[in-house]
FISE-615686 format. One line per field, with one value per residue (C-alpha): residue number from 1; x, y, z; residue in three letters. Coordinates in Angstrom, 1 decimal, m for minus. Each point is the difference from the previous one (the first is absolute). Layout:
BEGIN
i	c(NUM,...)
px	c(X,...)
py	c(Y,...)
pz	c(Z,...)
aa	c(ALA,...)
end
This chain:
BEGIN
i	c(1,2,3,4,5,6,7,8,9,10,11,12,13,14,15,16,17,18,19,20,21,22,23,24,25,26,27,28,29,30,31,32,33,34,35,36,37,38,39,40,41,42,43,44,45,46,47,48,49,50,51,52,53,54,55,56,57,58,59,60,61,62,63,64,65,66,67,68,69,70,71,72,73,74,75,76,77,78,79,80,81,82,83,84,85,86,87,88,89,90,91,92,93,94,95,96,97,98,99,100,101,102,103,104,105,106,107,108,109,110,111,112,113,114,115,116,117,118,119,120,121,122,123,124,125,126,127,128,129,130,131,132,133,134,135,136,137,138,139,140,141,142,143,144,145,146,147,148,149,150,151,152,153,154,155,156,157,158,159,160,161,162,163,164,165,166)
px	c(1.3,m1.8,m2.6,0.6,m3.5,m0.7,m3.3,m2.7,m0.2,3.7,m0.2,m1.7,0.8,3.4,m1.3,m1.7,2.3,m1.9,0.4,2.6,m1.0,m0.2,m2.4,2.5,0.1,2.6,2.8,m0.8,1.2,2.8,1.4,3.7,1.5,1.6,3.5,m1.1,m2.0,3.1,2.0,m2.9,0.0,3.7,m0.5,0.4,m2.1,m2.5,m0.5,m2.6,m2.6,m0.2,m0.6,m3.7,0.7,2.5,m2.8,m2.3,2.6,0.5,m3.7,m2.0,m1.6,2.9,2.8,1.4,0.2,1.6,2.5,0.9,0.4,2.4,1.9,0.4,1.3,2.6,1.0,0.3,3.5,1.7,m1.9,1.2,3.6,m0.2,m1.5,2.7,3.2,m0.3,2.5,m2.3,m2.4,m3.3,m1.9,2.0,m0.4,m3.7,m0.1,2.1,m2.2,m3.2,1.3,1.0,m3.5,m1.6,2.1,m0.5,m3.7,m0.1,1.9,m2.0,m3.3,1.1,0.9,m2.7,m1.9,3.2,1.4,m3.2,m0.1,3.6,m1.1,m2.9,2.4,2.4,m3.0,m0.5,m2.8,0.3,0.8,m3.0,m2.0,m0.2,m1.0,m2.7,m1.4,0.1,m1.7,m2.7,m0.6,m0.4,m2.4,m2.1,0.0,m1.2,m2.7,m1.2,0.1,m1.9,m2.8,m0.1,m0.3,m2.7,m2.0,0.4,m1.1,m3.0,m0.9,0.3,m2.1,m2.7,0.0,m0.3,m2.9,m1.7,0.4,m1.3,m3.1,0.6)
py	c(m1.6,1.0,m2.3,m1.8,0.7,3.6,1.6,m0.7,3.7,0.4,m1.3,3.1,1.7,1.5,3.5,m0.2,m1.2,m2.3,0.5,m2.1,m2.7,2.5,2.3,2.8,1.2,m1.8,1.7,0.9,m2.0,2.0,m1.4,0.4,2.0,m1.9,0.2,m1.2,m2.8,m1.1,m0.1,m2.0,m2.4,m0.5,m1.0,3.3,1.4,2.8,2.9,m0.4,2.0,m2.7,m2.7,m0.5,m0.1,m2.9,m1.9,0.7,m1.0,m3.4,m0.7,1.2,m2.5,0.6,m0.5,m2.9,2.0,2.9,m2.5,m1.2,3.6,0.7,m3.2,1.1,3.4,m1.8,m2.2,2.9,1.0,m3.4,m0.8,3.4,m0.8,m3.4,1.4,2.8,m1.7,m3.7,m0.7,m2.3,0.2,1.7,m3.2,m1.4,3.2,m0.1,m3.7,0.7,2.9,m2.0,m2.9,2.4,1.6,m3.4,m1.3,3.3,m0.2,m3.6,1.0,3.2,m1.8,m2.7,2.6,2.5,m0.1,0.3,2.8,2.1,m0.7,1.3,3.2,0.5,m0.6,2.6,2.4,m0.5,m2.5,m3.3,m3.2,m1.7,3.2,m0.2,m3.7,0.7,2.9,m2.1,m2.9,2.3,1.6,m3.4,m1.0,3.2,m0.6,m3.6,1.2,2.6,m2.6,m2.5,2.5,0.9,m3.6,m0.7,3.0,m1.1,m3.6,1.4,2.1,m2.9,m2.2,2.7,0.3,m3.8,m0.1,2.8,m1.9,m3.1,1.8,m0.8)
pz	c(14.4,m3.2,m1.4,m3.2,m1.4,m1.3,0.8,m2.6,m1.0,m0.4,m3.5,m1.4,m3.2,m0.6,0.1,3.4,2.8,2.4,3.7,1.9,2.4,2.9,m1.9,m0.7,m3.6,m2.0,m1.8,m3.6,m2.9,m1.6,m3.3,m0.4,m2.8,m2.9,1.3,3.4,m1.6,m1.9,3.3,1.6,m3.0,0.4,3.6,1.8,2.9,m0.6,2.4,2.7,m1.8,m2.6,2.6,m0.8,m3.7,0.5,1.8,m2.9,m2.5,1.6,0.8,m3.0,m2.4,m2.5,2.6,m2.1,m3.1,1.9,1.4,m3.5,m1.2,2.9,m0.9,m3.6,1.1,2.2,m2.9,m2.5,1.2,m0.3,m3.3,m1.4,1.0,m1.6,m3.2,m0.2,1.3,m0.8,m2.8,m2.1,m2.9,0.6,m0.1,2.9,1.9,m0.4,1.0,3.1,0.9,m0.5,2.1,2.7,0.0,0.1,2.9,1.9,m0.6,1.4,3.2,0.3,m0.1,2.3,2.7,m0.8,3.4,2.0,m2.1,0.3,3.8,0.2,m1.7,2.4,3.0,m1.4,m0.1,3.8,0.1,1.9,m1.9,m1.4,m0.5,m3.8,0.0,2.6,m2.1,m3.2,1.8,1.5,m3.4,m1.6,2.7,m0.6,m3.7,0.5,2.3,m2.5,m2.8,2.2,0.6,m3.6,m1.1,2.5,m1.2,m3.6,0.9,1.8,m3.0,m2.4,2.3,0.1,m3.8,m0.2,2.4,m1.9,m3.3,1.6,1.2,3.7)
aa	c(MET,PRO,THR,SER,GLN,PRO,PRO,ALA,ASP,ALA,LEU,GLY,PRO,LEU,ASP,VAL,PRO,ALA,PRO,ASP,ALA,ASP,GLY,THR,PRO,ALA,GLU,PRO,VAL,VAL,ARG,PRO,ALA,ALA,HIS,ARG,TRP,LEU,TRP,TYR,ALA,LEU,GLY,GLY,ARG,LEU,PRO,ALA,ARG,HIS,ARG,ARG,TRP,VAL,LEU,HIS,ASP,THR,THR,THR,ARG,THR,TRP,GLY,LEU,ARG,HIS,VAL,ALA,ARG,MET,LEU,VAL,GLN,MET,ALA,VAL,PRO,ILE,ALA,LEU,VAL,MET,ILE,PHE,LEU,PRO,ALA,PRO,TRP,GLN,LEU,ARG,VAL,ALA,VAL,ALA,GLY,GLY,GLY,ILE,PHE,LEU,GLY,LEU,ILE,TYR,SER,LEU,ALA,TYR,MET,PRO,GLU,THR,THR,GLU,ASN,ARG,VAL,VAL,LYS,ALA,GLY,TYR,PRO,ALA,GLY,THR,ALA,THR,ALA,TYR,ARG,ASP,ARG,ALA,ALA,GLN,LEU,ARG,ASP,ASP,ARG,ASP,ARG,VAL,ARG,ARG,ARG,ALA,ALA,ALA,ALA,LYS,ARG,ALA,ALA,ARG,TYR,ARG,GLU,ARG,GLN,GLY,ARG)
end
């Protein structure tokens, strides 16, 4: 049974794939072409060579913005249909489209973690992997910030002692 916590070094930069938990080299991060990304944004499954990119896409610091971008791509088709075929004045068409985008955004944000987990599961990872990676990355960021704040506080204290002549 796979662990829910990724190894600490698995959160390396996008260009350098970190080793898997068993120490074997991980597959490289291969970005999909534009047409494949469009299919992915509409809910489709990417080929296996993009598996690591899907994990990156759903666990990077900007994963929420990426989710909103995918949602807007999904909403583009019905919004375009409303704007073209609704037999009403343009003001009403724009209002309906804006309301649809707003409502879609509310639902999309409400189910954002579940939706991204589903994408990771489609890519072949166990359920909970993306959340575990995001939690681990947040913990590592907090640890780095804590060390940085402590060093800054020690530096300020040393300056204060120096000014006081102690």
